[in-house]
Each structure stands twice: as C-alpha cells, then as structure tokens.
N, C-alpha and C positions, 0 to 999 in steps of 0.2 A: 504493500500500500504506500509506504513512504517512497519507494522507488518510482512508483507511478506518479505520485505527486511531484517528486523531483523532476521527472521527465516532462510533465505538463508545465511546470514552472520554468523550466529551462528550454522550452521549445523555441524561443526566439531570443535574440541577443538582448532585448529590453525586458524580458520576463513577461509580466502581465500587461505591460504598457502596449504590447503589440496588438492586443485584441481591440481596444477602442480605435486605434489608427486604422486597422483593417475595416472596421465597421464604418468609419467616416469615409474611407475610400469607396466602399460599396454603396454608401448612401449617395455620394456625389455621382457615381456611375448611374444609379437608378434615377436620380434627378435629371441627369443629362438625357437619358433615354426617354424619360417622361416628357421633357421639353421637346425633343425631336418628334415624338409621337403626336403631341398636341399640335405642333406647328408644322407638321410635315407638308400639308397642302400649301401653306404660305411660302415655305422654303422652295417647294417645287415650282410655284407660280413665279416667284422672283427669278429663280434660275431659268425658267422658260423665257422670260422677257430678255434676260442677258443673252441666252443662247440664240434667241431670234435676231437680236442685233448683230451678234457675231456671224450667224448664218447669212443674213442679208449682205453684210459687208464682204464676206468671203465669196459669195456667189455673184455679187454685182459685177465683178470684172469678167465674168464668163460670157457676157453678151447673150443671154438667153432669149429665145424667141417668145412671142406672146403665148403660144401654146404651152411652152415649157414653164413659163411663169404661172400659168393657170394650174398646171400639174403641181407646182411647188406650193401653191396656195390651197390645194385640195383638202389637206387635214384641217386647216383653219376654217374652210367653208363648212366642213362637217360640224365643227363646234358651233358656228353661227346657226346652222339649221337645227341642231339639237336644242339650243337655247330658245330659239323662236318657237320650237315645237311645244314647249311647256308654258309659254307665256299665256295663251288663252285659258287653259284650265287653271293656271295659277292665279291669274287676276280675278276671274269670275268666282272661283270657289273660295279664295281667301277673302274677298270682299263680302260675299254672302255670309260666310261663317263669322267674319269679324263684325259685321253689322248686326247679325242675329245674336251674338254673344254679349253685346252691350245694350244696356237699357236705353230708353229714348232720351233720358236726361243726359246721361254720359255721352251718348252719341252726338247730341247737339252741342254739348260743351266742348268735347274733343274736336269735333268738326269745325266749330267756330275758332278755336285756338289754332288749328292747323291752317285754316284759310288766312287768318291774320298773319301767321308766321310766313306762309308762302308768299303772300302779297308784299309783306314788309321786306323780306330778304330780296325779292326780285326787284323792288323799287330801289333798294340800296345798291344792288348790283348794277342796275341801269345808270344810276347817278354816278357811281364810281367810274364806269366806263366812259361816260361823257366827260367827266372831269379829267381823266387820264388822256382822253383824246385831245382836249384843249391844251394840256400841259406838254405832251410829247409831240403833238402835231404830226402824226404818221403820214398824212397825205401831202404835206407841204414839201415842195422841191423834190418830189419823187421822180426819178429818171429811169428810163428803160422799161416803163410799164406797158408800152405798146409792142413789146417783143412778141413774135409769133408764138413762142412757147407758152405765153401767158394767156392766150385766148382760150375760150371754152364755151360750152353751151349755156346760154342765158335762159333761165326759167321764164316761162310766159308771165307777163305782168297781169295783175288782177286788181280790180277796183277794191278800195279799202272796205266799202260797205258790203260788197259781195263776200269778202273774206270773213268778216264777222258774222254775216248771215249763214255762211257755210259752217262756221263753228257752232252756231245754235242748232242748225239742222242736224249736224252730226251727233248732238246730244240726244236726239230722239230718232234713232234709226227706224226706217220703215220695215226692215226685215232683219231680225236678230241673226239669222243664219248668214245672210249676206254681209252683215257687219263684221263677221269674223275674218273676212278677207277682202272687203271692199269698203271704200269711204266715199262720201259725197263731195264733189268739187264742181264749181261753176266754170263753165267754158263759154266762149263767145262765138256767135255766128253773125257774119256781116249780111245785112239785108238791104237790098237796093229799093229805093222808092222814087217814083217819078213825080216831080213837082208840076204845078200848073204852068210854069214857064218853060217846061220841056227839059229842065235839067234833071240829072240823076244824082240823088244823094244816097250815101251809105250810112246805115245805122247799125250800131253794135248791139246785138240782142243777147242777154245772158241765157245760157242753156245749161240745165242740170245734167251732169254726167257722173258715172260711177268709175272711180279709178282704183287700181290695185293697191291694197294696203289695209291693214286692220283698223277698224273704227274703234279705237281704244276708248275714246270719250263716251260713246254711246254704251259700250259694254260696261264701263265703270258705273255710269249712272243707273243702268238697269240692275246691276248686281247690288248696288246699295239699296235701291228701292225694294228689290226682292227680299233682301235680308231683313229690312224693317218690317215688311209685310209678313214674313214667316214668324217674326217675333210677336207680332200682334195676334197671330192665330192661336198662340198658346200651345196647348197640348196637341192640337191637330197638326201643327207645323214641326213638331219635334222630329218626326221621322225624316223629313226632307232636310232639316238642319243637320242631323247626324250623317245623312248621305253626303252633304257638301263637306262636312268636317272630315269624314273618311277619305273622300276624294282629294281633299287638300293635303292630308297627311301622306297619302300615297304619292301625290305629285312631288312632295318634298323629299320622299325617299328616292324617286327618280332623279331629282335635282342633285342629291348627294352623290349619286353614281356619276352623273355628268361632270361634277366638279373635279373628279380625278382625271378627267380628260382635258381640263382647261389648260394646264401647263403645256401640253403638246400642241393644242390648237393655237394658243397664244404665240408659241415659238414660230410656227409657220405663217401665221397672220402677219406678224411684224417683219419676218424675213422676206416674205413676198412683197410687202409694201415698200421696203427699202430697195428691193430690186427694181420695182416699177418706177422709182423716182427718176425724173429726167431734168437736166439743166438745173440742178439744185443751187448752183452758184448764182444763176440769174434770179431765181426766186429770192434767195437770201439778200442779195445786193439791192434788188428793186423793192421788195416788200418787207425788208428786214425790220423797219421801224413799226410797221403794222403788226407783224408777228410778235415782236418784243412787247408792244403795248398790250396786245390781247392776252399773252401769257402772263405778263405782269399783273394785269387786272384779275386774272384767275387766281394767281398766287396770293394776292392781297386779300381777295374775298374769301377764298377757301382756306388760307393759312392763318388769317388774322381775324376778319370780321365774323365769319360763322363760328369759329371757336370762342370768340368773346361773347357772342349771343348765347351759346351753350353754357359757358361759365357763369354768366350773369343770371341765367335761369335756374341752374342746378347747383352752382357752387362746387362743381366737380371738374376734374382735369379732363379737358376735351381731347387732348392728344392721346391719352391712355384709351379713351373710347375709340378714337380713330385707328389706333394701333391694331385693334381686333378686326379691322375691315380692309386689310391689305389685299386680300384675294379679290373682293369685289372691285376695288380701285384698279387693280391690274387688269381685270376683265374689262372694265370700262375703258381703260387706256387702249387696250388692244382692239376691242370691238367697235368703239365709238357709238355705242347704242345703250341708252338708259334702259330700254325694255329688255334687252338681252342680259343686262347686269342684274335685273330684278331677282331672278331665282337665287343667285349666289348671295345677294345682299340680304335677302330674307333669312337664309340659312345661317350666315355668319353673325348677323346682328342678334339673332336669338341664342345661338350657341356660345358665342364669344363674349357678348356684352350683356346677356341676360335680360333682353327686352321682352316684355310680355307678348305672347303670340297674338293676343287680341289687338294689341296696339300696332305691332309691326305689320301684320297681314291686313290691317285696315288702312294704315297711313301710307305705307310704302308704295302699293299700287297706285294710289291717288297721286302721290308725289312724283312718281315716274311719269305721270301724264301731265300734271299741271304745274309742277315746280321745276323751272328751268333757269336757275341763277346763272349758270355758265353760258347758256344760250342768250340770255339778256345782255351779258357783257359782250359777247361776240357780235350780236346784232347792233348794239349801240356803237361799238367801236368801228364796225364796218360802215355804218351810216355816217359817222363823223369823218372817217377816212375818205369816203366818196365825196362828201361835201367839200372837204379841203382840196381834193384832187380836181374838182371842177371850179375852184376859187369862189365858193359860195360861203358867205359869212352867215352863220346860223343866228337868228335872233331868239329872244326869250320865248316867244310863242312856239317857234319850231322846236326848241329844246324841250319844252313841256310836252309837245306832241310826240317827240321821240320817246320820252320817258313813259308816257301813258300807253302809247301804241306798242312799245317793246314789252312792257309788262303784260298787256292783254294778249299780244300775239304769241308770246312764249308759252301761253297756256295751250294753244293749239298746235305748237310745234311738234312734229312727229318725233318719237323717241327712237329714231333710226339714224344711220350715218348721213350727214349732210342735210338733215331735216331742218336745221335752222336757216339754211341759205334761202329756202323758199319764203320764209317769213320776213327776210330783210326787204324783199320787194314790196311788202305791205307798208313798211316804214318809209321807204323811198317814195312810194306813191303818195303817202299821207303828207309829206313835206315838199313834194314837187321836184324831186331829184330824178335824174335819168337812171334807168335800170340796166343800161348797157354795160356799166362798169362792174356788174356782178361777176363777170367772167374772171376778173382779177381776184375776187374773193374765192371763187371756186378753185383757182389754181393752187391756193395754199390752205384750202379748207381741211384737207387730210392731216395737216399739222396741227392747226388750232383746234380742230374738232375733238382731239384726244383730251386736252386739258379741259375743254368745255364739258365733255361727258363726265369727267372725274368730279368737277365742281357740282354738276347737276346731282349726281348720286350722293355726294357728300352732304349737300343740303337736305336731301331726303332723310339720310341716316341720322343727322343731328336733330332734325325735327322729330323723328320717331323717339330719339333718346330724351328730348325735352318733354314730350307728351307722356312717355313712360314714367319719368320722374314726377311730373305733376299728378298723374294717376295714382302712383304709389303714395305720394304725400297726402292726397285726399283720403285714401283708404286708412292711413294711419290716423289722420285727424278724426275720422268717423269712429274708429275703434277707441280713441281716447275719449271722445264724447260719450260713447256708450258706457265706458268704465266709470266716468264721472256721474252719469245718470244712475247707474247701479249703486254706487256708493251713497249718493244722496237719497235714494229710495230706502236703503237699509237704515240710514241715519234717521230718516223721517219716521220709519216704522217703530224704531226704538223710542223716539221722543213721544210718539203718539201713545205707546204702551205705558209710558210713565205719566203722561199728563191727562189722558182721557178719563173722565169720571166714570164712564161705563166700565172700562177695563178695571179701574181701581175698585169700583164697587163689586165687580165680579171676583176679583182677587180677595177682597175682604171677606166676601161670603165664603169662598172656598177655604180661606184661612180660619175663619170662625168655626166652620164645620169640621175642619181638620183638628182644631184644638178642642172642639166639643166632643168629639168621638172618644178620646181616651177617658174623659171625665165620665161619660155615660157608661163606658165599659167598667170603670172602677166602681161606680155606684151599683151596678148590677152585681158585680162580684161581692 
C-alpha cells in the first residue's frame, strides 16, 4: 500500500501539482473546441469571403469566356435559388404565426414602435446622405464619365404619382397565387389623337401590367391580417395556427441545412463577380468620389448612428449584439439581397442573440420589405450626384422633396440586387432631373449595393433587438405589479381581520365558548 502511494505521489516531477495543471490544460482544450463548434459557421463564412476574393483575383488573369464565367458562378447561383426558395413560406408562415401569437394590444404597440423606428432611421439616413453629398460634392468636376465602358441600360422612367399608386395597388393583390411570382407595374402606351385643325397629337396613357417578381408587400399585409383574424377566432383558429407554426419550424430546419452551404456559395459568388469586372480603373478614377461618399454614409449610419439608437434604447452594447450576426452580414454582402438574407438573419438572431421568436418572425419580414436605410442613403447620394453632374443647385424645396420621396420610395424598393436603382428614377422625376445619367449609377451599383444591403439588414436586426428589449421590460414590469398587488391584498386581509367588528365578535364568541367548555366539563365532573 505504501509503495502504491509512493508510486502515485511520484508519478510526475511536481508530485500532486501535476494533476491541476493537466486539468487546466484539458479545460482550455475543451473550451477551444466548444468555441470552434459554436462559431464554426461564422468561421467558414468569413473564410468563404476571403477564398472568393483570392479565387477571383487568381482566375481574373485567365481571360475566361462569358460561358466559363457562368460555369464559375454556378455554385453561387444555387445558393441564391435555395435562399429564394424558402422566402415565400418563411415570410407568410412567420408573419401569420407571429401575428397570431401576440394579443391585439401588443401587436398594435409593437407595430407602432416598429413603424416609428423604420421611418425615423430612414429619415436620418436620407438626411445624412444629402449632407455628405453637399460636403464631399461627388459630382463636381467629375471627368471621364462619358466613357463607353460606363454606359448601361437606363430603366424606363415612370410618373411619380403612378409609382405611389402602384405601391398601394401592390398592397392589395388581386390574386394571392399570382402575387407569389408577379407584381403590378404601370406601363405606358402612346395614343394618337386627331385635332380639329388636322394635327396629330400623342398622348401617354398608363396601362397596368404584371411583371416578374414576388409581390412581397401584398403577401406581408395578407399574412398579418390572416394572423389577426385567426387570433380573433379563438378556439376555432387554433388548428390553423398550429399548422402555420409547424410549417414555420420546418422551414427553419431547412434554412439551417442551407446555411452550411452558404460559405461555398459565397466563395463562388464573389469570385465570379471579381472576374466579371471590366475597366475597374476607369470606374474608380471617374466615380471614385461617389463610391467613397456612398460607402462612407453607410459606414457612419451602420457603424455609429444605428448602434447609438440601440444603446440609447436598451443601455446594452450594440457591437456585442452585432457580433452574433456575422453570417447574415456576409450573406448580405455576397448576395446583395435583403430577402435572400432573411432566412439566415432569423436563425442567427434567435440562436445567437436570444431574441424572442414572436418578435423576430414578426418584425424581420416586415423590415426586409419596408426598412431600407442603406437604400435611402444610396438613392439620396445618387440624386445629389446627378444634380451636381448637371450643374443644378438644389434649393430647400427640392431637398425636402428628396428626403420625403426617398423615405417613401425605399418602402417599395425590391429586396433584390439593384432594386434601389429603379426607385432613384422616382426621385429624379419628382425634382425634375434627367434620368439618362442613371447609367452611371448602374455601372458601379454592384459595388455600392453590397454595403447598402448590409446596412439594410443591420437596421432590421437592431430594430428587432430594441423591440425584444422593450417587450421583455414590459413583461417584467407587469410581473412586478402583480407581486405588489398580491402583497397589498395579503396586507389588507390581515388588517381587515384585526379591525373588522364582525370578525372580532366572531372570535370573541369562539373564545368564550372555548373557555366555557372546560368550566362546564368541570362542573359536570
């Protein structure tokens, strides 16, 4: 026995001191493995972005044909198709279940706060972009902007009134099935009329058409109304609510599977986009100030203003909150689509930041549709740039028109790549600027659109975090009020027992009877 103890004690050069050191080493190893396991997807996503840049830089010198570039982008195309595949069930089911899980009072309160937050941040973004445009002056003294490489297809101009009427029409789709893949848009037809003097005049007549693209506004409104209606049904609507909840959970499982393909898709998306770039030197030298001003506006709004709003509302560290959303930000940067980023954003904000499912699945689909802070910066900067390019001095009325129109038109901006370019034409028409210079914006849209989408989804995420904090705070306040009411009720019952004459009389009777019983018993004995 002594020899065995001596052998155990002398098993290491430090005797018993070797055991705690080995345990600490094993603990560090387990902690490192746990960190890698928890953040594996984030590390893979960041590695995919870096690998995509390296792949594009290496293959760029190989002079690939357009067909070969399309083959290179094929894995990234699969990622986009998978993400778009789950958008429809995710938006509809999450909004129906979210609206049905909240009572009418909470739904109205949270909806009002969300609308105020979305409008306020979009107005701040628009004002910031206009201010930076006047300070940096990206369109002043710009040279080489008429180079052939900078020309592009200009989107057809549309009357401002027709644009807003289309927005209202799309809120109420005539066919829900068609709204899944078509949206309403006004087109124009030229009609000739003969006057009494024999002259022929041409009149532009608006004609309604259906264009390809999901009518996300109509689907969002219908899902919200359906959720509230199911809540009003009570017991009769429980089965359908459970159906949408199960459908939503099954969709999130599919999203979790798709997320593991995101690093591969991002790598080939970024690599193929770098290979497609042509005459990047001309772009940077001619439109460098515009690119710099736009990205600076996105950095200030997304890195300073939005985190300050979150901190002022919650008194919590906003950057720690954003740290858990690296994967959605990388997806937004690679896909340039707020809608395609929605599945990963819902998954990460619930799992990494602990946001209530009822809040995230109610606010994030709405935010992906109506909250476009990055797009507002992009649109206002482009408008100021085109005005300076045409030597037009904007007055106070035109600046006010830009702010209001950019805030309103960003609601209807499609959550797809280059969706904000189409809404710039609305602002230009509103202040009387030519739309021909939009080809210059299209030439560099693929650069600016990446930071635009990141700021868009960041605003949605921080808004969901603020609403989650306010909801949790309200629940704690209610619980505290209930505790105070219970304490007061107990105290009142005790005081009533002491002061009520009825209770006192009853107690006295019972006391006298209890004291009288032994006496009667003694007398009998």
